[in-house]
C-alpha positions as CSV (number, residue, x, y, z in Angstrom):
1,M,113.6,-20.0,79.8
2,V,115.2,-20.9,76.8
3,S,113.5,-23.9,74.3
4,T,115.4,-26.7,73.9
5,F,115.1,-26.6,70.6
6,M,116.4,-23.5,69.5
7,G,119.8,-24.3,69.1
8,L,119.2,-26.3,66.2
9,E,116.5,-23.7,64.4
10,T,119.7,-21.5,64.8
11,A,122.0,-23.6,63.1
12,K,119.6,-25.0,60.5
13,R,119.2,-20.7,59.6
14,G,122.8,-20.9,59.2
15,L,122.9,-24.1,57.1
16,Y,120.5,-22.4,54.8
17,T,122.1,-19.1,54.3
18,S,125.4,-20.6,53.7
19,Q,123.8,-22.9,51.0
20,S,122.4,-19.7,49.4
21,A,125.8,-17.9,49.3
22,L,126.6,-20.9,47.8
23,Y,123.8,-21.4,45.3
24,T,124.6,-17.1,44.3
25,M,128.7,-18.2,43.8
26,S,127.8,-21.2,41.5
27,Q,125.7,-18.3,39.6
28,N,128.2,-16.1,39.4
29,V,130.5,-19.0,37.9
30,A,128.4,-20.0,35.6
31,N,127.8,-16.5,34.3
32,A,131.9,-15.4,34.7
33,N,131.8,-14.8,31.0
34,T,128.3,-13.5,29.9
35,P,128.5,-9.7,28.6
36,G,127.0,-7.5,30.9
37,Y,126.3,-9.7,34.0
38,S,127.4,-8.2,37.4
39,R,128.6,-10.7,40.1
40,Q,125.9,-11.0,42.6
41,R,126.1,-11.5,46.6
42,V,124.2,-12.4,49.5
43,N,123.8,-9.7,52.1
44,F,123.9,-11.3,55.6
45,A,122.0,-10.2,58.8
46,Q,121.6,-11.1,62.0
47,T,117.5,-12.6,62.8
48,T,115.8,-10.7,65.5
49,A,117.4,-11.9,69.2
50,F,115.6,-13.9,72.0
51,P,113.7,-12.5,73.9
52,T,111.9,-9.8,73.0
53,P,111.3,-6.9,75.2
54,G,108.4,-7.4,76.6
55,M,106.3,-8.1,80.1
56,N,106.1,-11.9,79.6
57,S,109.4,-12.6,78.6
58,P,111.3,-14.9,80.0
59,M,114.0,-14.3,82.7
60,V,117.0,-14.8,80.9
61,A,120.5,-13.4,81.6
62,G,120.3,-11.5,78.5
63,Q,119.2,-11.2,74.9
64,L,120.5,-14.6,72.8
65,G,121.2,-14.6,69.4
66,T,119.0,-16.5,67.2
67,G,121.1,-17.2,64.0
68,V,121.6,-15.6,60.5
69,Q,119.4,-15.0,57.7
70,A,120.0,-14.2,53.6
71,E,118.7,-10.7,53.9
72,S,118.8,-9.9,49.7
73,V,121.2,-11.3,46.9
74,Q,122.8,-7.8,45.4
75,R,124.8,-7.4,42.2
76,V,128.1,-5.3,42.8
77,R,127.9,-2.5,40.5
78,E,129.4,1.1,41.0
79,S,126.8,3.8,39.8
80,F,129.7,6.4,39.7
81,L,132.0,4.3,37.2
82,D,128.4,3.7,35.1
83,V,128.3,8.0,34.9
84,Q,132.0,8.0,33.7
85,F,132.0,5.2,31.2
86,R,128.9,6.4,29.2
87,N,130.2,9.8,29.3
88,Q,132.9,8.4,27.6
89,A,131.3,6.1,25.3
90,N,129.3,9.0,23.7
91,K,132.3,10.4,22.7
92,V,134.0,7.4,21.3
93,G,130.9,7.3,18.9
94,Y,130.9,10.4,18.2
95,Y,134.7,11.0,17.2
96,G,134.8,7.4,15.5
97,T,131.9,7.7,13.3
98,L,133.6,11.3,12.6
99,S,136.6,9.3,11.9
100,E,135.1,6.8,9.8
101,S,133.9,9.5,7.6
102,L,136.9,11.7,7.0
103,V,139.0,8.5,6.5
104,K,136.8,7.0,4.0
105,M,137.2,11.5,2.4
106,E,140.8,10.9,2.3
107,E,141.1,7.2,0.7
108,I,139.0,9.0,-2.1
109,M,141.0,12.2,-2.2
110,N,144.4,10.3,-2.3
111,E,146.6,12.9,-2.1
112,P,149.6,13.1,-2.6
113,T,149.6,10.0,-4.8
114,E,150.4,9.6,-8.7
115,S,146.5,9.3,-9.2
116,G,145.1,12.0,-7.0
117,L,144.1,15.6,-8.6
118,Q,147.4,17.4,-7.7
119,A,149.6,15.1,-10.0
120,T,146.5,15.0,-12.5
121,L,146.4,19.4,-13.0
122,D,150.8,19.6,-12.6
123,K,150.6,17.0,-16.0
124,F,148.0,19.4,-17.6
125,W,150.0,22.2,-16.5
126,K,153.0,21.1,-18.0
127,S,151.2,19.6,-21.2
128,L,150.2,23.4,-21.8
129,Q,154.2,24.5,-21.3
130,D,155.0,21.9,-23.8
131,L,152.5,22.9,-26.2
132,S,153.6,26.4,-26.4
133,T,157.0,25.9,-27.5
134,N,155.1,23.7,-30.1
135,T,152.6,25.0,-30.8
136,E,151.6,23.2,-34.5
137,N,152.4,19.7,-32.8
138,S,149.7,17.5,-32.9
139,G,150.9,15.1,-30.8
140,A,151.2,18.1,-28.0
141,R,147.5,19.3,-28.8
142,A,146.4,15.7,-28.2
143,V,148.2,15.5,-25.0
144,V,146.6,18.8,-23.7
145,A,143.0,17.3,-24.9
146,A,143.9,13.9,-22.8
147,N,145.3,15.6,-19.9
148,G,142.2,18.0,-19.7
149,Q,140.0,15.3,-19.8
150,M,142.0,13.1,-17.1
151,V,141.4,16.4,-15.1
152,A,137.9,16.3,-15.5
153,D,137.9,12.5,-14.6
154,T,139.5,13.0,-11.6
155,L,136.9,15.9,-10.3
156,N,134.4,13.4,-11.9
157,Y,135.2,10.8,-9.1
158,Y,136.3,12.6,-6.5
159,Y,132.4,14.3,-6.5
160,N,130.7,10.9,-7.6
161,S,132.5,8.9,-5.1
162,L,132.0,11.5,-2.1
163,T,128.4,11.7,-3.5
164,S,127.9,7.7,-3.0
165,V,129.5,7.7,0.5
166,Q,127.2,11.1,1.4
167,K,124.1,8.4,0.6
168,D,125.7,5.2,2.5
169,I,126.4,7.7,6.1
170,G,122.5,8.7,5.2
171,N,121.8,5.3,4.9
172,Q,123.7,4.8,8.0
173,I,121.6,8.0,10.0
174,T,117.7,6.0,9.3
175,V,119.3,2.8,10.7
176,K,120.8,4.9,13.8
177,E,117.8,6.4,14.6
178,Q,115.6,2.7,14.3
179,E,118.3,1.7,16.7
180,I,117.8,4.4,19.0
181,N,114.3,3.8,19.0
182,S,114.0,0.4,20.1
183,I,116.8,0.4,22.5
184,L,114.1,2.9,24.0
185,E,111.2,0.6,23.8
186,N,113.2,-2.3,25.0
187,I,114.6,-0.3,28.1
188,S,111.2,1.0,28.5
189,E,109.8,-2.6,28.7
190,V,112.8,-3.6,31.2
191,N,111.7,-0.9,33.3
192,R,108.0,-2.0,33.5
193,Q,109.3,-6.0,34.2
194,I,111.3,-4.3,37.2
195,S,108.2,-2.1,38.6
196,E,107.0,-5.7,38.5
197,V,109.5,-7.3,40.7
198,E,110.6,-4.7,43.0
199,P,107.2,-4.0,45.3
200,N,107.3,-7.5,45.7
201,G,110.7,-7.1,48.0
202,Y,113.0,-8.5,45.4
203,L,115.9,-7.3,43.7
204,P,115.5,-8.2,39.7
205,N,119.5,-8.3,39.5
206,D,119.2,-9.7,36.0
207,L,117.0,-7.3,34.7
208,Y,119.2,-4.3,36.2
209,D,121.9,-5.9,34.2
210,K,119.8,-6.2,30.8
211,R,118.8,-2.7,31.7
212,D,122.3,-1.1,32.1
213,A,123.9,-2.8,28.8
214,L,121.0,-1.3,26.9
215,V,121.5,2.2,28.5
216,D,125.6,0.8,27.8
217,S,124.5,1.4,23.9
218,L,122.2,4.1,23.8
219,S,124.9,6.3,25.4
220,Q,127.1,5.4,22.4
221,L,124.7,7.0,20.1
222,V,123.5,10.3,21.9
223,N,123.8,12.0,25.4
224,I,121.5,10.9,28.2
225,K,121.5,11.1,31.9
226,V,120.1,8.2,34.0
227,T,118.5,9.2,37.1
228,N,116.9,6.8,39.1
229,V,113.6,7.1,40.6
230,T,111.3,5.3,42.8
231,P,107.7,5.8,42.3
232,T,105.5,6.6,45.3
233,D,103.1,3.9,45.9
234,Y,106.0,1.0,45.3
235,G,104.8,-1.7,47.7
236,N,107.5,-3.2,50.1
237,A,110.2,-2.5,47.4
238,K,113.7,-2.8,49.2
239,P,115.4,0.5,50.1
240,I,118.2,-1.0,48.1
241,A,116.6,-1.4,44.8
242,E,117.4,0.7,42.2
243,G,113.7,1.2,41.1
244,L,113.1,3.0,37.6
245,Y,115.6,4.8,34.7
246,N,114.2,8.1,33.8
247,I,116.4,8.8,30.7
248,E,117.3,12.6,29.6
249,L,118.7,13.8,26.4
250,I,121.6,16.3,27.4
251,T,124.3,18.4,25.6
252,K,127.7,17.2,25.2
253,D,128.6,20.1,28.2
254,G,126.0,17.8,30.1
255,Q,123.4,20.5,30.4
256,S,119.5,19.8,29.9
257,Y,117.8,21.1,27.5
258,T,115.2,23.8,28.3
259,P,112.7,22.5,28.7
260,P,114.1,19.5,29.4
261,V,114.0,15.9,26.5
262,N,113.3,13.1,28.6
263,L,113.9,9.9,26.3
264,V,112.3,7.6,28.9
265,S,110.0,9.1,31.1
266,V,109.7,7.8,34.9
267,N,108.4,10.2,37.8
268,K,107.2,9.6,41.1
269,S,103.8,8.0,39.8
270,G,104.9,5.3,37.5
271,I,106.0,4.3,33.8
272,L,105.1,7.6,31.4
273,G,106.6,6.1,28.1
274,I,108.8,7.1,26.1
275,T,109.7,9.9,23.2
276,K,110.4,8.5,20.0
277,V,113.3,10.0,17.6
278,E,112.6,11.2,14.1
279,V,115.5,12.8,12.0
280,T,113.7,15.6,9.7
281,Y,115.1,16.2,6.2
282,D,114.8,20.0,4.5
283,Q,112.9,19.1,1.0
284,T,114.6,21.7,-1.1
285,T,117.8,20.5,-0.9
286,T,119.3,17.8,-3.4
287,P,120.4,15.7,-1.6
288,K,118.2,16.5,1.5
289,M,120.1,17.6,4.3
290,V,119.0,17.1,7.9
291,D,117.0,20.0,8.9
292,G,116.9,18.5,12.9
293,V,115.8,15.6,15.3
294,K,112.8,15.4,16.3
295,F,112.0,14.1,20.1
296,G,108.2,13.3,20.0
297,D,106.9,17.1,19.7
298,R,110.3,18.8,20.1
299,L,112.7,20.0,17.3
300,V,116.5,19.6,18.0
301,K,118.2,22.3,15.2
302,D,121.6,21.5,16.5
303,T,123.8,18.3,17.1
304,S,125.2,19.1,20.5
305,F,123.7,16.0,21.8
306,T,126.8,14.1,20.4
307,G,127.1,10.7,20.2
308,Q,127.3,8.4,16.9
309,L,123.9,9.7,15.3
310,A,125.9,13.7,15.8
311,G,128.8,12.3,14.1
312,L,126.3,11.0,11.3
313,I,124.3,13.9,10.8
314,E,127.8,16.1,10.8
315,S,128.7,14.4,8.3
316,Y,126.5,13.9,6.0
317,G,125.1,17.1,5.8
318,Y,122.6,19.6,7.9
319,M,121.2,22.6,7.6
320,K,122.7,25.4,9.1
321,T,121.2,28.9,10.3
322,D,123.5,32.1,10.1
323,G,121.6,35.3,11.1
324,A,118.8,35.5,8.4
325,T,120.7,32.9,6.5
326,T,120.6,29.3,6.4
327,T,122.6,27.2,3.9
328,A,123.7,23.5,4.1
329,A,127.2,22.5,6.2
330,G,128.8,19.5,7.3
331,R,132.2,17.9,5.9
332,Y,130.8,15.9,3.2
333,P,128.5,19.2,1.6
334,D,131.2,21.6,2.5
335,M,134.1,19.6,0.9
336,L,131.7,18.9,-2.5
337,Q,130.6,22.9,-2.6
338,K,134.6,24.0,-2.4
339,L,134.9,21.6,-5.4
340,N,132.2,23.0,-7.3
341,N,133.6,26.4,-6.6
342,M,137.0,25.8,-7.4
343,T,135.6,23.7,-10.5
344,E,133.9,26.6,-11.6
345,A,135.9,29.8,-10.9
346,F,138.6,28.0,-12.7
347,V,136.8,26.5,-16.2
348,N,135.4,29.9,-16.3
349,E,138.6,31.6,-16.3
350,F,140.4,29.1,-18.3
351,N,137.6,29.1,-21.3
352,K,137.5,32.8,-20.9
353,I,141.7,32.9,-22.2
354,H,140.9,30.5,-24.6
355,R,137.9,31.9,-26.5
356,A,140.5,35.1,-27.0
357,G,142.9,32.9,-28.8
358,F,143.4,31.5,-32.2
359,T,143.3,27.7,-33.2
360,L,145.9,26.4,-35.4
361,N,146.1,27.9,-38.9
362,E,143.1,30.3,-38.0
363,K,143.2,33.5,-40.1
364,L,142.4,37.0,-39.4
365,V,139.2,37.9,-41.4
366,Q,138.2,41.2,-42.2
367,D,135.0,43.1,-40.6
368,P,132.6,43.3,-43.7
369,I,131.2,47.0,-41.8
370,T,134.6,48.5,-40.6
371,G,136.8,47.0,-43.0
372,E,139.4,45.9,-40.0
373,M,141.3,42.5,-39.3
374,I,139.6,40.6,-36.8
375,K,139.0,37.5,-35.0
376,D,136.8,34.8,-37.2
377,P,133.4,34.8,-36.0
378,D,132.9,31.4,-36.7
379,P,131.8,29.5,-33.7
380,K,134.2,26.2,-34.0
381,F,136.6,29.0,-33.5
382,A,135.3,30.4,-30.2
383,N,135.3,27.3,-28.9
384,D,135.2,26.6,-24.8
385,F,137.7,24.3,-23.5
386,F,136.0,22.8,-20.8
387,V,132.3,22.2,-20.6
388,F,130.0,21.7,-17.3
389,E,126.2,22.3,-16.1
390,S,126.1,25.3,-13.8
391,G,126.1,25.1,-10.6
392,N,127.1,21.2,-10.5
393,A,130.8,21.9,-12.0
394,A,132.8,19.2,-10.4
395,Q,130.3,16.3,-11.7
396,S,129.8,17.6,-14.8
397,I,133.0,19.0,-15.8
398,K,134.7,17.4,-19.3
399,V,136.6,18.5,-22.2
400,N,134.7,19.9,-25.2
401,D,133.4,17.2,-27.6
402,D,134.8,19.3,-30.4
403,I,138.2,19.6,-29.1
404,R,138.8,16.0,-28.0
405,K,137.6,14.9,-31.9
406,D,140.0,17.8,-33.6
407,P,142.9,19.3,-31.0
408,G,143.8,21.3,-33.3
409,L,140.7,23.5,-32.2
410,I,142.9,24.1,-29.0
411,A,143.1,28.5,-29.1
412,A,147.2,28.3,-28.6
413,G,147.4,31.5,-30.3
414,G,147.3,34.6,-29.1
415,K,147.0,37.1,-32.0
416,S,146.3,34.4,-34.9
417,G,147.1,30.6,-36.1
418,A,150.6,31.1,-37.2
419,S,152.9,28.3,-35.5
420,A,155.2,30.8,-34.0
421,D,152.5,32.4,-32.0
422,N,151.9,30.6,-28.6
423,E,150.5,33.9,-26.6
424,N,147.5,31.9,-25.7
425,A,148.8,28.9,-24.8
426,Q,151.3,30.3,-22.4
427,K,148.8,32.7,-21.0
428,L,146.9,29.3,-20.5
429,A,150.1,27.1,-18.9
430,D,150.2,30.9,-16.0
431,L,146.8,30.6,-14.9
432,K,148.3,27.9,-12.4
433,K,149.9,31.0,-10.7
434,V,147.1,33.1,-10.8
435,D,145.0,33.6,-7.9
436,F,141.1,33.5,-8.0
437,N,140.5,37.3,-7.2
438,Q,142.8,38.3,-10.2
439,Y,140.8,36.3,-12.7
440,T,139.7,38.0,-15.7
441,Y,136.3,36.6,-16.2
442,L,135.4,38.7,-13.2
443,T,134.7,41.8,-15.3
444,E,132.8,40.5,-17.7
445,D,128.7,41.2,-17.0
446,D,126.8,38.3,-15.4
447,P,123.6,37.4,-17.6
448,L,121.6,36.0,-14.9
449,N,121.9,39.6,-13.0
450,P,121.8,42.8,-15.8
451,G,123.9,45.2,-14.5
452,E,126.2,43.4,-12.4
453,K,129.3,41.8,-13.1
454,K,129.8,38.1,-12.4
455,K,131.3,37.1,-9.1
456,L,133.6,34.8,-7.3
457,P,132.4,32.0,-5.7
458,P,132.7,32.2,-2.1
459,G,135.6,30.8,-0.3
460,L,138.1,30.9,-3.3
461,N,141.6,32.3,-2.4
462,G,144.9,32.3,-3.8
463,S,145.8,30.0,-6.9
464,L,144.1,26.9,-7.9
465,D,146.8,24.7,-6.7
466,S,147.6,26.3,-3.6
467,F,143.6,26.4,-3.2
468,Y,143.7,23.1,-3.4
469,S,146.4,22.5,-1.3
470,G,145.3,23.7,1.5
471,L,142.0,22.1,0.9
472,I,143.6,18.4,1.2
473,G,145.5,19.9,4.4
474,A,142.8,21.3,6.3
475,M,140.8,17.9,5.4
476,G,143.8,15.7,7.1
477,V,143.8,17.8,10.0
478,D,140.2,17.6,10.6
479,S,140.6,13.6,10.3
480,Q,144.4,13.5,12.4
481,G,142.0,15.6,15.1
482,A,138.9,13.5,15.0
483,E,141.3,10.3,14.9
484,K,143.1,11.6,18.0
485,N,140.1,12.5,19.8
486,Y,138.7,8.9,19.1
487,K,141.8,7.0,20.0
488,N,142.1,9.0,23.6
489,S,138.2,8.6,24.4
490,T,139.0,5.2,23.6
491,I,141.4,4.9,25.6
492,L,139.6,6.7,28.9
493,A,136.8,4.5,28.3
494,N,138.6,1.2,28.4
495,S,140.3,2.6,31.7
496,V,136.8,3.2,32.9
497,D,135.6,-0.1,32.4
498,Y,138.7,-1.7,33.9
499,N,137.5,-0.1,36.9
500,R,134.6,-1.0,36.5
501,Q,134.8,-4.4,35.7
502,S,137.5,-4.9,38.9
503,V,133.8,-3.9,40.5
504,S,131.7,-5.9,38.9
505,A,133.1,-8.6,36.8
506,V,133.3,-12.5,38.0
507,S,136.7,-13.2,39.8
508,L,137.0,-17.2,39.4
509,D,139.7,-17.3,42.1
510,E,137.6,-15.0,44.4
511,E,134.4,-16.9,43.8
512,M,137.1,-20.4,45.4
513,T,137.5,-18.5,47.7
514,D,134.1,-17.7,48.8
515,M,133.7,-21.3,47.7
516,I,135.7,-22.5,50.4
517,R,134.7,-20.2,53.2
518,F,130.9,-20.9,52.7
519,Q,131.3,-24.5,52.6
520,Q,133.3,-24.2,56.1
521,A,130.6,-22.7,57.2
522,Y,127.9,-25.2,56.3
523,N,130.2,-27.8,57.3
524,A,130.0,-25.9,61.0
525,S,126.2,-25.8,60.5
526,S,125.9,-29.3,60.4
527,R,128.5,-30.5,63.0
528,V,126.0,-27.9,65.1
529,I,122.8,-29.8,64.2
530,N,125.1,-33.4,64.8
531,M,126.1,-31.9,68.0
532,M,122.6,-30.6,69.4
533,D,121.0,-33.8,67.8
534,E,123.0,-36.0,70.4
535,M,122.1,-33.5,73.3
536,L,118.3,-34.0,72.7
537,D,119.1,-37.5,72.3
538,K,120.5,-37.7,76.1
539,I,117.6,-35.8,77.1
540,V,114.9,-38.3,75.4
541,N,116.9,-41.1,76.1
542,G,118.9,-40.6,78.8
543,L,117.2,-38.9,81.1
544,G,115.5,-40.7,84.2
545,A,116.6,-44.2,83.0
546,G,118.9,-44.7,85.9
547,G,116.9,-47.2,88.0
548,R,115.4,-49.3,85.2
């Protein structure tokens, strides 16, 4: 026989379940604008039917439903979209950082403009050409000295500005290193909190959201793979519980390192801990180049993990090993080295030509031994036009102080200091078109390597102007490529995030629809309770009252 109060209990369950759904709807509406919040839903489930099979089961026509219950409150989230978003976010972080660094480099180089090195060199070449037409003109000589110093100042500015930005990028590397470690600690702590809730049969949806927001931030810094792990001894955790996150570092191709590098380590036994990240530097270089990134005891020498950290390292500079040779590489070290090599070769050749010439009114003198007429050996007539520190040409180049004080010391003559002799001035002006490989100073003996000739710095080809134009062109292509990849990655990331939000974000229209739906269900359950109350009233107060 079915209990008289069975219908009352069934309606009460419907009332409580609709109430839970309305409370959850209220939570969604309240967090509609909360970043990282995933909408939640109540999973309804039928309660056990009556009666259950058994020897003493009452004889009724069939099993009767006993109502509904709120089985769980679950967030709505699509893990596949999370994986896609994090892959794209990693590329956005990498190309965005790289693009920003190259844009700053372009702003410093400032080409093509009137204040750029190319325009300054053109003025210098023109002033030398003007000097060749009137070598005794003191104004033309002063212009050559001034324009030469402008070339030196521009190179000094380029070098100092690039090294300043490089230093800022180095500081950013330290900040990102600390940020990664902080995020890893927070993820591990949230993992711990989740591990204390899930075994009790609850779903900590707010903690899930907090953890995913942290993982999203981490994916922009380094490339990661997230694996959900449910420990073996995990109490009464629900089957839909998401478990703990094991976070592994992977390459840009999605491949694991060998052996694997786990940033947050979790296995079937539980939480193992985190792996601290430390950027290491080579102590023999100035500035100190990145030697690798330590993940715990593991040193990763390359930047294949991409993300913002890799973009900063590639911009700042790192030690690259090619066979038995280890050299500094990176966007800024490469540019600084090319500027140094270009400046060093140009100045060495310019000075060689200048030393061979004659200053204004310089006279040939008689060699006391041979009696021949020779160039005056007085050092003031054999000045270098430019001076610089070896190995740091672009930063230290300047016009010789003696020439700046007395432009008459510019060696414009080829055979004498006579006003009509412009041979050397023309040679200096023609250097604009001479290939690096044809520089005559390469035939001189190298004082640092006895028995060998001086060598051209590596990577130089063509003339000074053509090499510098190619250098600026290559920088522009790299910058455009990084910016294009950044924009494409951003578009894809936004597209995936839009799809993700369409699943997880709160829709107020949908919540209002649910509110009406659950409100009507609540009202219906209330009416059923009222109806059952009337039935019970009739049984209690109405039956057996006929003879009264």
